[in-house]
MDTraj code that builds the backbone (N, CA, C; nanometers):
import mdtraj as md
import numpy as np

residues = "THR VAL GLU VAL ASP ASP ASN MET PRO LYS SER ILE THR ASP ILE GLU GLY ASN SER TYR PRO VAL VAL LYS ILE GLY THR GLN TYR TRP MET ALA ALA ASN LEU ALA THR THR ARG TYR ASN ASP GLY THR PRO ILE THR ARG MET ASP ASP ALA GLU MET TRP THR ASN ASN GLY THR THR ARG THR ASP ALA TYR CYS TYR PRO ASN GLY GLU ARG TYR GLY LEU ILE TYR ASN TYR TYR ALA VAL ALA THR ASN LYS LEU CYS PRO GLU GLY TRP HIS VAL PRO THR ILE ASP GLU ILE ARG MET THR ILE GLU LEU LEU GLY GLY GLU ASP ILE ALA GLY ASP ARG MET LYS SER ASP SER GLY TRP LYS TYR LYS GLY GLU GLU ASN PRO ALA TYR GLN GLY THR ASN SER SER GLY PHE ASN GLY LEU PRO ALA GLY SER ARG GLU ASP ASN GLY ALA TYR TRP GLN PHE GLU SER TYR GLY TYR TRP TRP SER SER SER ALA GLY SER THR ALA ALA TYR SER PRO GLY PRO ALA ALA ARG TRP ALA ALA TRP GLY TRP ARG TRP".split()
xyz = np.array([
    [0.0827, -0.1181, -0.0031],
    [-0.0009, -0.0032, -0.0062],
    [0.0862, 0.1295, 0.0022],
    [0.0516, 0.2154, -0.0833],
    [0.1228, 0.3431, -0.0918],
    [0.0927, 0.4367, 0.0383],
    [0.1963, 0.4826, 0.0978],
    [0.1743, 0.5678, 0.2102],
    [0.1815, 0.7159, 0.1666],
    [0.0848, 0.7976, 0.2049],
    [0.0804, 0.9311, 0.1733],
    [0.1576, 1.0152, 0.2727],
    [0.2435, 1.1003, 0.2240],
    [0.3282, 1.1720, 0.3188],
    [0.3410, 1.3151, 0.2652],
    [0.3194, 1.4175, 0.3495],
    [0.3207, 1.5554, 0.2990],
    [0.4574, 1.5939, 0.2522],
    [0.5651, 1.5211, 0.3049],
    [0.7059, 1.5593, 0.2625],
    [0.7414, 1.4879, 0.1311],
    [0.6621, 1.3970, 0.0859],
    [0.6986, 1.3152, -0.0397],
    [0.6938, 1.4031, -0.1560],
    [0.7923, 1.4108, -0.2364],
    [0.7825, 1.4779, -0.3668],
    [0.6848, 1.3988, -0.4569],
    [0.6043, 1.4633, -0.5317],
    [0.5082, 1.4008, -0.6313],
    [0.5919, 1.3327, -0.7393],
    [0.6990, 1.4022, -0.7775],
    [0.7903, 1.3468, -0.8894],
    [0.9273, 1.4055, -0.8716],
    [1.0177, 1.3472, -0.9465],
    [1.1510, 1.4016, -0.9437],
    [1.1960, 1.4145, -1.0972],
    [1.2976, 1.4917, -1.1234],
    [1.3348, 1.5101, -1.2608],
    [1.4866, 1.4928, -1.2754],
    [1.5225, 1.4167, -1.3838],
    [1.6629, 1.3905, -1.4077],
    [1.7316, 1.5054, -1.4752],
    [1.8564, 1.4996, -1.5059],
    [1.9305, 1.6042, -1.5684],
    [1.8801, 1.6393, -1.7086],
    [1.8086, 1.5551, -1.7740],
    [1.7569, 1.5822, -1.9135],
    [1.6115, 1.6244, -1.9075],
    [1.5560, 1.6390, -1.7921],
    [1.4191, 1.6803, -1.7789],
    [1.3155, 1.5797, -1.7828],
    [1.3535, 1.4499, -1.7801],
    [1.2638, 1.3450, -1.7693],
    [1.2056, 1.3394, -1.6318],
    [1.0715, 1.3267, -1.6207],
    [1.0074, 1.3224, -1.4872],
    [0.9683, 1.1895, -1.4505],
    [0.9815, 1.1500, -1.3193],
    [0.9473, 1.0274, -1.2636],
    [0.8594, 1.0392, -1.1498],
    [0.7447, 0.9720, -1.1455],
    [0.6637, 0.9807, -1.0246],
    [0.7295, 0.9160, -0.9102],
    [0.7020, 0.9485, -0.7829],
    [0.7663, 0.9042, -0.6623],
    [0.6550, 0.8371, -0.5751],
    [0.6982, 0.7269, -0.5208],
    [0.6006, 0.6528, -0.4327],
    [0.6792, 0.6197, -0.2975],
    [0.6080, 0.6220, -0.1884],
    [0.6718, 0.5894, -0.0595],
    [0.6256, 0.4507, -0.0170],
    [0.7174, 0.3583, 0.0149],
    [0.6901, 0.2303, 0.0645],
    [0.7652, 0.2158, 0.1951],
    [0.6851, 0.2079, 0.3104],
    [0.7460, 0.2117, 0.4333],
    [0.8180, 0.3428, 0.4560],
    [0.9462, 0.3465, 0.4901],
    [1.0212, 0.4704, 0.5026],
    [1.0962, 0.5000, 0.3803],
    [1.0770, 0.4251, 0.2787],
    [1.1664, 0.4420, 0.1587],
    [1.0867, 0.5109, 0.0378],
    [1.1569, 0.6051, -0.0300],
    [1.0935, 0.6663, -0.1494],
    [1.1565, 0.5963, -0.2735],
    [1.0682, 0.5592, -0.3681],
    [1.1037, 0.4948, -0.4902],
    [1.0544, 0.5658, -0.6103],
    [1.1299, 0.5681, -0.7173],
    [1.0850, 0.6124, -0.8396],
    [0.9871, 0.5063, -0.8979],
    [0.8695, 0.5543, -0.9390],
    [0.7768, 0.4575, -0.9904],
    [0.7718, 0.4525, -1.1416],
    [0.8890, 0.4669, -1.1993],
    [0.9079, 0.4552, -1.3501],
    [1.0418, 0.4189, -1.3746],
    [1.0679, 0.3416, -1.4786],
    [1.2106, 0.3123, -1.5196],
    [1.2805, 0.4365, -1.5666],
    [1.4155, 0.4294, -1.5367],
    [1.4944, 0.5479, -1.5873],
    [1.4974, 0.5564, -1.7392],
    [1.5124, 0.6808, -1.7891],
    [1.5125, 0.6991, -1.9309],
    [1.6188, 0.8078, -1.9671],
    [1.7228, 0.8286, -1.8821],
    [1.8265, 0.9203, -1.9072],
    [1.9390, 0.8658, -1.9966],
    [1.9944, 0.9555, -2.0719],
    [2.1084, 0.9171, -2.1616],
    [2.2356, 0.9924, -2.1039],
    [2.2201, 1.0573, -1.9957],
    [2.3400, 1.1341, -1.9283],
    [2.3381, 1.1011, -1.7808],
    [2.4575, 1.0920, -1.7292],
    [2.4689, 1.0835, -1.5778],
    [2.4289, 1.2091, -1.5126],
    [2.4109, 1.2057, -1.3767],
    [2.3691, 1.3244, -1.3094],
    [2.4697, 1.4431, -1.3032],
    [2.5914, 1.4126, -1.3517],
    [2.6919, 1.5192, -1.3648],
    [2.6964, 1.5676, -1.5107],
    [2.6123, 1.5218, -1.6017],
    [2.5987, 1.5669, -1.7391],
    [2.6818, 1.4847, -1.8372],
    [2.7601, 1.3945, -1.7952],
    [2.8374, 1.3110, -1.8883],
    [2.7490, 1.2149, -1.9627],
    [2.7679, 1.2171, -2.0936],
    [2.6805, 1.1282, -2.1803],
    [2.7136, 0.9725, -2.1466],
    [2.6098, 0.8992, -2.1642],
    [2.6230, 0.7539, -2.1441],
    [2.6274, 0.6979, -2.2928],
    [2.7141, 0.5979, -2.3174],
    [2.7219, 0.5385, -2.4510],
    [2.5957, 0.4683, -2.4873],
    [2.5431, 0.4922, -2.6089],
    [2.4274, 0.4144, -2.6563],
    [2.4863, 0.2959, -2.7338],
    [2.4335, 0.1646, -2.6987],
    [2.4930, 0.0529, -2.7565],
    [2.3868, -0.0388, -2.7993],
    [2.3248, -0.0157, -2.9143],
    [2.2199, -0.1010, -2.9663],
    [2.2772, -0.2186, -3.0416],
    [2.3947, -0.2167, -3.0898],
    [2.4464, -0.3240, -3.1709],
    [2.4744, -0.4433, -3.0824],
    [2.4213, -0.5606, -3.1180],
    [2.4300, -0.6880, -3.0372],
    [2.5838, -0.7241, -3.0275],
    [2.6585, -0.7107, -3.1329],
    [2.8026, -0.7546, -3.1252],
    [2.8815, -0.6654, -3.0316],
    [2.8527, -0.5329, -3.0375],
    [2.9233, -0.4464, -2.9429],
    [2.8869, -0.4757, -2.8002],
    [2.7556, -0.5024, -2.7763],
    [2.7147, -0.5375, -2.6333],
    [2.7797, -0.6670, -2.5859],
    [2.7822, -0.7629, -2.6741],
    [2.8540, -0.8951, -2.6489],
    [3.0049, -0.8740, -2.6125],
    [3.0678, -0.7895, -2.6917],
    [3.2155, -0.7628, -2.6678],
    [3.2413, -0.6675, -2.5566],
    [3.1396, -0.6217, -2.4931],
    [3.1557, -0.5215, -2.3900],
    [3.2088, -0.5841, -2.2607],
    [3.2072, -0.7187, -2.2491],
    [3.2761, -0.7779, -2.1440],
    [3.4172, -0.7536, -2.1284],
    [3.4803, -0.7247, -2.2440],
    [3.6205, -0.6961, -2.2637],
    [3.6439, -0.5485, -2.2491],
    [3.5600, -0.4616, -2.3178],
    [3.5835, -0.3176, -2.3195],
    [3.5307, -0.2496, -2.1898],
    [3.4303, -0.3158, -2.1310],
    [3.3766, -0.2596, -2.0074],
    [3.3201, -0.1117, -2.0197],
    [3.2603, -0.0853, -2.1238],
    [3.1994, 0.0471, -2.1534],
    [3.0622, 0.0471, -2.0761],
    [3.0463, 0.1665, -2.0011],
    [2.9110, 0.1847, -1.9489],
    [2.8173, 0.2271, -2.0590],
    [2.7068, 0.1607, -2.0637],
    [2.6139, 0.1826, -2.1779],
    [2.4738, 0.1639, -2.1437],
    [2.3887, 0.1975, -2.2380],
    [2.2420, 0.1770, -2.2318],
    [2.2033, 0.1388, -2.3719],
    [2.0804, 0.0854, -2.3816],
    [2.0113, 0.0568, -2.5109],
    [1.8666, 0.0959, -2.4968],
    [1.8001, 0.1133, -2.6057],
    [1.6733, 0.1672, -2.6116],
    [1.5797, 0.0771, -2.7037],
    [1.5547, -0.0410, -2.6579],
    [1.4884, -0.1313, -2.7516],
    [1.3382, -0.1344, -2.7465],
    [1.2735, -0.0886, -2.6479],
    [1.1237, -0.1220, -2.6270],
    [1.0338, 0.0033, -2.6258],
    [1.0677, 0.1095, -2.6734],
    [0.9847, 0.2203, -2.6692],
    [0.9840, 0.3067, -2.5387],
    [0.9208, 0.4160, -2.5365],
    [0.9222, 0.5102, -2.4315],
    [0.8630, 0.4531, -2.3006],
    [0.7587, 0.3737, -2.3127],
    [0.6881, 0.3182, -2.1993],
    [0.7833, 0.2542, -2.0975],
    [0.8913, 0.1766, -2.1576],
    [0.9669, 0.0897, -2.0786],
    [1.1029, 0.1521, -2.0234],
    [1.1366, 0.2703, -2.0643],
    [1.2656, 0.3339, -2.0287],
    [1.3703, 0.2589, -2.0975],
    [1.4953, 0.2836, -2.0480],
    [1.6173, 0.2325, -2.1069],
    [1.6709, 0.1035, -2.0321],
    [1.7423, 0.0236, -2.0992],
    [1.8150, -0.0822, -2.0404],
    [1.9579, -0.0433, -2.0191],
    [2.0067, -0.0461, -1.8956],
    [2.1510, -0.0106, -1.8735],
    [2.2333, -0.1323, -1.8396],
    [2.3627, -0.1255, -1.8664],
    [2.4439, -0.2435, -1.8312],
    [2.5011, -0.2176, -1.6852],
    [2.5688, -0.3161, -1.6355],
    [2.6334, -0.3151, -1.5054],
    [2.7266, -0.1962, -1.4899],
    [2.8035, -0.1656, -1.5931],
    [2.9151, -0.0611, -1.5846],
    [2.8397, 0.0782, -1.5702],
    [2.7267, 0.0889, -1.6285],
    [2.6531, 0.2259, -1.6082],
    [2.5939, 0.2359, -1.4631],
    [2.5444, 0.1201, -1.4186],
    [2.4975, 0.1207, -1.2741],
    [2.6007, 0.1442, -1.1728],
    [2.7231, 0.0829, -1.2065],
    [2.8413, 0.0946, -1.1126],
    [2.9062, 0.2363, -1.0949],
    [2.8665, 0.3228, -1.1784],
    [2.9244, 0.4598, -1.1743],
    [2.8605, 0.5281, -1.0568],
    [2.7460, 0.4961, -1.0047],
    [2.6869, 0.5623, -0.8892],
    [2.6346, 0.7061, -0.9333],
    [2.6236, 0.7251, -1.0712],
    [2.5789, 0.8566, -1.1146],
    [2.4514, 0.8444, -1.2092],
    [2.3957, 0.7314, -1.2028],
    [2.2861, 0.7042, -1.2947],
    [2.1469, 0.7734, -1.2586],
    [2.1220, 0.7739, -1.1355],
    [2.0019, 0.8285, -1.0799],
    [2.0163, 0.9817, -1.0698],
    [1.8937, 1.0487, -1.0603],
    [1.9077, 1.1987, -1.0396],
    [1.9843, 1.2251, -0.9064],
    [2.0396, 1.3448, -0.8964],
    [2.1234, 1.3855, -0.7756],
    [2.0378, 1.3606, -0.6573],
    [2.0901, 1.2995, -0.5521],
    [2.0364, 1.2742, -0.4284],
    [1.9653, 1.1369, -0.4244],
    [1.9609, 1.0695, -0.5320],
    [1.9028, 0.9319, -0.5451],
    [2.0072, 0.8310, -0.5901],
    [1.9764, 0.7073, -0.5671],
    [2.0738, 0.6015, -0.6009],
    [2.0080, 0.4746, -0.6431],
    [2.0686, 0.3826, -0.7120],
    [2.0109, 0.2561, -0.7440],
    [2.0248, 0.1837, -0.6137],
    [1.9167, 0.1138, -0.5690],
    [1.9066, 0.0586, -0.4373],
    [2.0043, -0.0632, -0.4137],
    [2.0373, -0.0768, -0.2927],
    [2.1284, -0.2001, -0.2533],
    [2.0346, -0.3204, -0.2454],
    [2.0954, -0.4338, -0.2385],
    [2.0176, -0.5513, -0.2236],
    [1.9405, -0.5592, -0.0858],
    [2.0063, -0.4885, 0.0185],
    [1.9335, -0.4888, 0.1514],
    [1.8204, -0.3929, 0.1421],
    [1.8247, -0.2869, 0.0693],
    [1.7146, -0.1903, 0.0508],
    [1.5975, -0.2689, -0.0172],
    [1.6327, -0.3407, -0.1180],
    [1.5344, -0.4219, -0.1968],
    [1.4689, -0.5219, -0.1024],
    [1.5442, -0.5996, -0.0335],
    [1.4940, -0.6945, 0.0579],
    [1.4005, -0.6431, 0.1647],
    [1.4353, -0.5174, 0.2128],
    [1.3452, -0.4461, 0.3091],
    [1.2163, -0.4195, 0.2494],
    [1.2133, -0.3699, 0.1264],
    [1.0898, -0.3450, 0.0593],
    [1.0122, -0.4649, 0.0300],
    [1.0757, -0.5730, -0.0063],
    [1.0024, -0.7003, -0.0243],
    [0.9351, -0.7464, 0.0961],
    [1.0057, -0.7313, 0.2216],
    [0.9410, -0.7690, 0.3397],
    [0.8280, -0.6773, 0.3778],
    [0.8457, -0.5480, 0.3550],
    [0.7433, -0.4544, 0.3823],
    [0.6100, -0.4881, 0.2988],
    [0.6325, -0.5463, 0.1855],
    [0.5228, -0.5747, 0.0954],
    [0.4655, -0.7209, 0.1044],
    [0.5035, -0.7845, 0.2146],
    [0.4533, -0.9153, 0.2463],
    [0.5404, -1.0331, 0.2209],
    [0.6651, -1.0145, 0.1773],
    [0.7493, -1.1250, 0.1557],
    [0.7604, -1.1673, 0.0082],
    [0.8451, -1.2656, -0.0152],
    [0.8762, -1.3103, -0.1517],
    [0.7585, -1.3555, -0.2316],
    [0.6619, -1.4259, -0.1631],
    [0.5523, -1.4887, -0.2319],
    [0.4499, -1.3782, -0.2691],
    [0.4578, -1.2558, -0.2142],
    [0.3458, -1.1580, -0.2450],
    [0.3944, -1.0294, -0.3031],
    [0.5188, -0.9945, -0.2712],
    [0.5696, -0.8573, -0.3109],
    [0.5741, -0.8388, -0.4638],
    [0.6096, -0.9405, -0.5472],
    [0.6193, -0.9219, -0.6862],
    [0.4816, -0.8863, -0.7479],
    [0.3779, -0.9429, -0.7024],
    [0.2406, -0.9035, -0.7499],
    [0.2023, -0.7636, -0.7074],
    [0.2413, -0.7165, -0.5913],
    [0.2139, -0.5816, -0.5405],
    [0.2957, -0.4708, -0.6131],
    [0.4120, -0.5153, -0.6720],
    [0.5047, -0.4274, -0.7348],
    [0.4714, -0.4157, -0.8929],
    [0.4170, -0.5220, -0.9382],
    [0.3931, -0.5232, -1.0867],
    [0.2837, -0.4227, -1.1294],
    [0.2987, -0.3646, -1.2474],
    [0.1897, -0.2888, -1.2957],
    [0.0629, -0.3729, -1.3270],
    [-0.0523, -0.3171, -1.3311],
    [-0.1737, -0.3877, -1.3504],
    [-0.2125, -0.4122, -1.4953],
    [-0.1161, -0.3834, -1.5925],
    [-0.1399, -0.4128, -1.7303],
    [-0.0135, -0.4265, -1.8053],
    [-0.0106, -0.4864, -1.9237],
    [0.1025, -0.4967, -2.0112],
    [0.1799, -0.6319, -1.9992],
    [0.1545, -0.7097, -1.8951],
    [0.2272, -0.8486, -1.8816],
    [0.1606, -0.9488, -1.9710],
    [0.2514, -1.0097, -2.0469],
    [0.2024, -1.1185, -2.1424],
    [0.2549, -1.2508, -2.1137],
    [0.1841, -1.3500, -2.1559],
    [0.2241, -1.4923, -2.1503],
    [0.2008, -1.5438, -2.2838],
    [0.3070, -1.5953, -2.3572],
    [0.3060, -1.6506, -2.4876],
    [0.2487, -1.5469, -2.5837],
    [0.2811, -1.4203, -2.5663],
    [0.2405, -1.3117, -2.6523],
    [0.0955, -1.2543, -2.6352],
    [0.0238, -1.3136, -2.5435],
    [-0.1073, -1.2604, -2.5093],
    [-0.1202, -1.2059, -2.3759],
    [-0.1810, -1.0821, -2.3671],
    [-0.2053, -1.0253, -2.2331],
    [-0.3206, -1.1055, -2.1636],
    [-0.2898, -1.1367, -2.0407],
    [-0.3867, -1.2268, -1.9714],
    [-0.4112, -1.1650, -1.8392],
    [-0.5285, -1.1475, -1.7860],
    [-0.5537, -1.0843, -1.6493],
    [-0.4781, -1.1708, -1.5398],
    [-0.4620, -1.2885, -1.5595],
    [-0.4009, -1.3753, -1.4551],
    [-0.2522, -1.3329, -1.4386],
    [-0.1835, -1.2708, -1.5381],
    [-0.0463, -1.2355, -1.5286],
    [-0.0173, -1.0930, -1.4828],
    [-0.1258, -1.0166, -1.4737],
    [-0.1089, -0.8751, -1.4286],
    [-0.0840, -0.8646, -1.2744],
    [-0.0248, -0.7597, -1.2336],
    [-0.0035, -0.7377, -1.0924],
    [-0.1193, -0.6563, -1.0430],
    [-0.1144, -0.6308, -0.9119],
    [-0.2113, -0.5387, -0.8499],
    [-0.1552, -0.3953, -0.8430],
    [-0.0294, -0.3772, -0.8478],
    [0.0387, -0.2495, -0.8237],
    [-0.0116, -0.1773, -0.6961],
    [-0.0435, -0.2590, -0.6006],
    [-0.0913, -0.1942, -0.4729],
    [0.0135, -0.1170, -0.4049],
    [0.1368, -0.1379, -0.4382],
    [0.2509, -0.0621, -0.3788],
    [0.2759, 0.0685, -0.4411],
    [0.2146, 0.0872, -0.5677],
    [0.2416, 0.2139, -0.6466],
    [0.3693, 0.2095, -0.7229],
    [0.4436, 0.1054, -0.7120],
    [0.5875, 0.0937, -0.7757],
    [0.5728, 0.0922, -0.9287],
    [0.4664, 0.0244, -0.9749],
    [0.4393, 0.0177, -1.1172],
    [0.5542, -0.0488, -1.2036],
    [0.5987, -0.1668, -1.1582],
    [0.7024, -0.2412, -1.2324],
    [0.6463, -0.2895, -1.3653],
    [0.7216, -0.2534, -1.4791],
    [0.6871, -0.2904, -1.6111],
    [0.7614, -0.4055, -1.6678],
    [0.7083, -0.4801, -1.7588],
    [0.7735, -0.5993, -1.8098],
    [0.8670, -0.5600, -1.9393],
    [0.9788, -0.4897, -1.9025],
    [1.0740, -0.4471, -2.0026],
    [1.1637, -0.5418, -2.0521],
    [1.1614, -0.6606, -1.9801],
    [1.2574, -0.7631, -2.0231],
    [1.4126, -0.7260, -1.9766],
    [1.5062, -0.7853, -2.0475],
    [1.6454, -0.7491, -2.0205],
    [1.7259, -0.7659, -2.1443],
    [1.8567, -0.7461, -2.1357],
    [1.9449, -0.7692, -2.2449],
    [2.0560, -0.8564, -2.1897],
    [2.0708, -0.9732, -2.2615],
    [2.1712, -1.0684, -2.2180],
    [2.3075, -1.0313, -2.2619],
    [2.4124, -1.0987, -2.1946],
    [2.5521, -1.0769, -2.2349],
    [2.5784, -1.0960, -2.3864],
    [2.4996, -1.1782, -2.4517],
    [2.5260, -1.2054, -2.5947],
    [2.4528, -1.1036, -2.6822],
    [2.3933, -0.9999, -2.6212],
    [2.3328, -0.8914, -2.6965],
    [2.1902, -0.9086, -2.7273],
    [2.1375, -1.0286, -2.7034],
    [1.9898, -1.0574, -2.7378],
    [1.9040, -0.9958, -2.6296],
    [1.7861, -0.9425, -2.6786],
    [1.6901, -0.8881, -2.5846],
    [1.5994, -1.0145, -2.5350],
    [1.5695, -1.0150, -2.4163],
    [1.5005, -1.1294, -2.3543],
    [1.3818, -1.1028, -2.2738],
    [1.2763, -1.1710, -2.2947],
    [1.1505, -1.1644, -2.2123],
    [1.0801, -1.0324, -2.2098],
    [1.0884, -0.9586, -2.3184],
    [1.0146, -0.8378, -2.3270],
    [0.8616, -0.8602, -2.3120],
    [0.7993, -0.7864, -2.2351],
    [0.6541, -0.7897, -2.2058],
    [0.6165, -0.9134, -2.1198],
    [0.7117, -0.9903, -2.0790],
    [0.6859, -1.1143, -1.9968],
    [0.7465, -1.1020, -1.8569],
    [0.8660, -1.0337, -1.8460],
    [0.9360, -1.0152, -1.7138],
    [0.9898, -0.8769, -1.6981],
    [1.0074, -0.8395, -1.5827],
    [1.0899, -0.7100, -1.5490],
    [1.2085, -0.7524, -1.4680],
    [1.3190, -0.6825, -1.4910],
    [1.4373, -0.6892, -1.4108],
    [1.4919, -0.5668, -1.3700],
    [1.5408, -0.5593, -1.2362],
    [1.5920, -0.4415, -1.1774],
    [1.7118, -0.4521, -1.1195],
    [1.8072, -0.3618, -1.1482],
    [1.9469, -0.3728, -1.0912],
    [1.9534, -0.3399, -0.9367],
    [2.0449, -0.4047, -0.8671],
    [2.0919, -0.3624, -0.7407],
    [2.2259, -0.3004, -0.7547],
    [2.2580, -0.2031, -0.6666],
    [2.3918, -0.1513, -0.6737],
    [2.4873, -0.2352, -0.5874],
    [2.4459, -0.3420, -0.5289],
    [2.5325, -0.4243, -0.4398],
    [2.6191, -0.5070, -0.5310],
    [2.7482, -0.5116, -0.5140],
    [2.8332, -0.5794, -0.5860],
    [2.8064, -0.7354, -0.5685],
    [2.8154, -0.8130, -0.6827],
    [2.7947, -0.9520, -0.6706],
    [2.6568, -1.0010, -0.6446],
    [2.5588, -0.9098, -0.6430],
    [2.4180, -0.9406, -0.6069],
    [2.3510, -1.0099, -0.7287],
    [2.2849, -1.1164, -0.7082],
    [2.2160, -1.1779, -0.8131],
    [2.0623, -1.1973, -0.7743],
    [2.0258, -1.1644, -0.6545],
    [1.8909, -1.1691, -0.6039],
    [1.8042, -1.0734, -0.6861],
    [1.6793, -1.1050, -0.7096],
    [1.5942, -1.0168, -0.7864],
    [1.4496, -1.0561, -0.7808],
    [1.3694, -0.9714, -0.8376],
    [1.2337, -0.9959, -0.8485],
    [1.1813, -0.9681, -0.9864],
    [1.0910, -1.0403, -1.0326],
    [1.0243, -1.0293, -1.1623],
    [0.8784, -1.0562, -1.1201],
    [0.7962, -1.1177, -1.2021],
    [0.6641, -1.1450, -1.1551],
    [0.6657, -1.2412, -1.0404],
    [0.7645, -1.3211, -1.0259],
    [0.7856, -1.4126, -0.9158],
    [0.9294, -1.3995, -0.8636],
    [0.9622, -1.4778, -0.7628],
    [1.0980, -1.4636, -0.7034],
    [1.2075, -1.5345, -0.7837],
    [1.3068, -1.4567, -0.8292],
    [1.4276, -1.5046, -0.8911],
    [1.4546, -1.4488, -1.0273],
    [1.5506, -1.3580, -1.0298],
    [1.5919, -1.2951, -1.1500],
    [1.7115, -1.2122, -1.1210],
    [1.6926, -1.0742, -1.1582],
    [1.7973, -0.9754, -1.1320],
    [1.7323, -0.8414, -1.1429],
    [1.7735, -0.7369, -1.0638],
    [1.7072, -0.6042, -1.0623],
    [1.7635, -0.5058, -1.1690],
    [1.6877, -0.4126, -1.2478],
    [1.7318, -0.3020, -1.3423],
    [1.7209, -0.1664, -1.2842],
    [1.7285, -0.0616, -1.3455],
    [1.7516, 0.0650, -1.2784],
    [1.6374, 0.1531, -1.2542],
    [1.6212, 0.1848, -1.1337],
    [1.5253, 0.2867, -1.0807],
    [1.5879, 0.3426, -0.9586],
    [1.5358, 0.4553, -0.9204],
    [1.6050, 0.5214, -0.8061],
    [1.5345, 0.4927, -0.6712],
    [1.6144, 0.5141, -0.5689],
    [1.5688, 0.4995, -0.4322],
    [1.6246, 0.6046, -0.3499],
    [1.5599, 0.6463, -0.2431],
    [1.6232, 0.7254, -0.1362],
    [1.5404, 0.7145, -0.0142],
    [1.6065, 0.7461, 0.0982],
    [1.5312, 0.7465, 0.2296],
    [1.4560, 0.8661, 0.2401],
])
top = md.Topology()
chain = top.add_chain()
for i, resn in enumerate(residues, 1):
    res = top.add_residue(resn, chain, resSeq=i)
    for name in ("N", "CA", "C"):
        top.add_atom(name, md.element.get_by_symbol(name[0]), res)
traj = md.Trajectory(xyz[None], top)
């Protein structure tokens, strides 16, 4: 359930002027939309890397990058190197740690329930068809969208079926999608 707080900003804006709604879950403030910035909060451009071969070879070059595969609704997909700069979110915000994510999951009822409460209430598909049984309740206000992910081999994976969100914690592989087990993508968090 979304908590109303007089001190909660209704939205925040990144360096490029993209606006993101804000929701409070427990004592934490979350961006309720995927990031869509192509510049870090210090103004430095982030490399756009749509080419699958470049994305695949990036394990060697380690270029911080994003791609824009699925339209405006879903935001951008960032790689680990972009997340690790700690400059991806708007000033004063950060990609959440795994402990912050776990705290939110517990506040929303635990692993068996939180995913449904964080998922948007439309857009989730199974075998290409939108089905009411696969939609979330979005009772948290988080509005998690099924943007899929981009694999190390450059392929886009599970668009409109799963959502993945990054953690800023090194070595973290824990995540949530419609159910428990995946990996987290980029949105912002702050106390």
